[in-house]
N, C-alpha and C positions, 0 to 999 in steps of 0.2 A: 320800567322806572315810572313811578307816579309823578303827579304834579308837585313841584317843590314850592314852598312858601317863602316869602320874603321875610327876613328876620331882622329885628332892630338890634343895634349893638348893645351888648350888656357890659356894664362897668362894674369892676370889683373893688372893694375896699382893700387897703393895704393890711397885711397881717398885724395883729396886735403884738406889742412888745412882749416877748416871752418872760414870764415871771418865774425865776428860779426858786422863789420861795415855795413854789408848789412841790419841789423835790426835796428829798431828804438831804442831799448834798449838792453843792454847786459844781456842776460838771460842764464841760464843753460839749455842745451838741455834736453827735456823730452823724445823724441823718435827720432831715426834716421831710415830713409828708405834707404837701400842700393839697388840701382837699376842697374841691368845689362841687357843691351838691345841688340837686334839682330843687329841693324844697326844705321847709322848716323841719319836717320830721327827720330827714336825713342829717341836716345840720345839727339838730339837737342830740341825735344819737352820737355823732362824731364828737361833739362837745363833751358828751358824757364819757366817751373813751378817753379823751384828752384830760379830763378832770379827775379821772380815777385810775391813773397809771399804776399806783402802788398796789391797789386791789387786783388789777388785771395783770400784774407782774410784767409791766412794760418798763424797759430800762430807762433810767433817768436821761441818758444822752439821746433818746429818741424824742423828737419834738413834733407834735401834731398841730398843723396850722389849718384851722377851719376858716376858709376865706369867705367872707360875707359879701353880699351884693349891696350896691348903693341903695339907700332907703326907698327911693322912688322906683326901684327896679326889682323889688322883692318878688313880684309875681312873674318875672321873666325867667323861664325855666327850661326852654327847649334845649335838648342836649347839644345841638350845634352851637347855640349861644354860649353854653358853658365852655365848650372846647375853644371857641374863638376868643372868649374872654381870658381863658388860661393862656392862650398863645400871645395875646396882647400883653398880659402881665409878665410873661416870660421874655418878652422882647423879640418874639419871632415874627409878629405882624404888627403893622402900625394901626392907627385909629381908623384908617380907611380900609383895613383888611389886606393891605398889600404886604408881601413878604419883605422882611428886613434882612439885609445881607449878613452872612455869618459873622463877619468881623465886627458887626455892630450889636450883636445880641446882648452882650454883657452890659453895654452902656444903656441900652434901651430897656433892660429888665427893670420892672417896677418893684421887685421883691429884693430888698437890700441884702438879705442873707442867703439868697438862693444860690446853690452850687449845683450846676447841671451835671457834674461828674458823679455826685453821690445822692442828691436829693430826689424825691419822687413827687410827681404831680399827678393827681388823680381826679377824674370827673366821675361823679356818682349820679346815676339816673336809672329810670325805669324803661324796660323794653316796650311797655304798652302805651308810651306817649303817642298821641295821635299822629298817624302818617310818618312815624319815625323811619320806616323802611325806605322812604324817599331820600333820606340823608345818611343812612347808616354806612354805606360804602365809603363816602367821603370822610365821615367821622373816623372810621377804622384807618383810613389812609393817613389822615392828618396826625392822629395819635401815634401811629407806628413811626411816622417820619420824625416826630418831635419827642418821642419817648414819654408820652402821656399814658398813664394806666387808665383803662376803661373799667369802671366798677359798675357793672350793669346787673339788674335783677329782672328776671323774666318769670311771671308777668310784671311784678313790681316789688318794691321794698318790703311790703307786708309779708311776702314769702320768707324773707330773711328774718323778720321779727318773729314769725310763727315758729321758726326753727329753734328759738330760745326755750321752747316748752316741749315736754316729753312726747315721744311717739308721733312724729310727723307722718310716719308711715300709716297711721290710722285713717288718713284722709285719702279720698279718691284722687289720684294724680290728674285725671281729666277735669275734675271739678276745680282743682286748684289752678290748673292752666287756664281754663275758661273764665274763671273769676267773674261769674255773672252777678248782675245787680239783683237786689232783693225785691224784685217786682212782685207785687201782690203778697208780700210777706212770705214767699215760698221758702226762703232760707231760715228766716227768723221773724216771727210775727211781732216781736217786741222791738225790732231794729228798724231804722229808717229804710224806706224803699229805695233811697238813693245810694245806700251803702252796698258795697260789693262783698262777695263771699270771704275773701281773705281778710278784709278789714273787720268783718264780723267775728271771724275766728280769733284774730289777735285781741279784739276787745273782750272776748270771753275769757281769755287768759290774763290780760292786763286791763283791769277794769278802768274805764274812762278813756281808753285809747281812741283817738279820732284822727283819721288820715288828714294830713295837711297841717296839723298843729304840732307844736313842740311836744315831744313825749317825755314822760317821767322815766329817766334812764334807770333809776334804781329798780324798776320792775323788770328790766331786761338784763341788768348787769350779772346777776347770779347764773344766768343761762348762757353766757357767751361761749364757754367751752363746749357745751352741748350743741349750740348753734353751729359752731365750726365743724363739729363731727357730723351733724346731720346734713350740712351743706355738701359734704362729700358724697352723699347719696344721690345728688343731682348734678347737673352740669355746672362747672365752675369756670370753664374757658370762655373769656369774653367774646371771642369770635364765634364760638359755637352757640353762645347764648342768644344769638340772633334768631335761631329756630328751635331752641330747646329750653325747657323750663329749668330754672336754677338761679344761682347768684354767685358773683365773684367777691362778695363781701367777706366771706370766710377766708379767702386767700389774702385779702388786704389785712385783716386782723392778724393772720399768721405772720405776715411780713412785718407788721408793726411790733409784734411780740417776739421776734427773733432775738 
């Protein structure tokens, strides 16, 4: 086990009031997905899914809540911070990180409409986060204990985005996994030397794409079914993603679309 780093507490905003005007009919929600994501790219992708339910054939009674961070904490993205912020919002731990007794969970929950019996809480993050291996076992343990879904991509979210475009099998798996930087322009002489292989590949298919920024969802929306199919060619099990390339984003989309 490597050295663990001290992490500041991450605070989340409350979910926005759901606008039923987005749906064709007013229906009572059957299930809510509370999604807490590492960065702006993942958040904007999930917002795109949320805002295009009709096109994606997602039932009206499925509600997707993309939980935002407080403004001054937008850059706080360590997966353990995401998990503990989720647990605080769920009423499972208090502001000091201490466990809340079972009988107080409902009263301490910060999400007014959260129903632990049917709703899903998801944390979305990348495997390649620096020194994540020092925290992964605890993340798995906490998420299993409290029913939080781990939506991880190995090496990162760009692998999932690349799956939206044809023939991912054309790429060398080792090069995808290593995801090297474009040092000396070895990958692409026209791209920044700071960019990595996967970001460059995604940008070739979705012009203007930049890691860390909000993405233009319309460039990925037509390829979601393809992405879900291509994800099955790789690892999708969150626990196995610790050591294997793949993503569990396809599984999440399949669950949302059930």
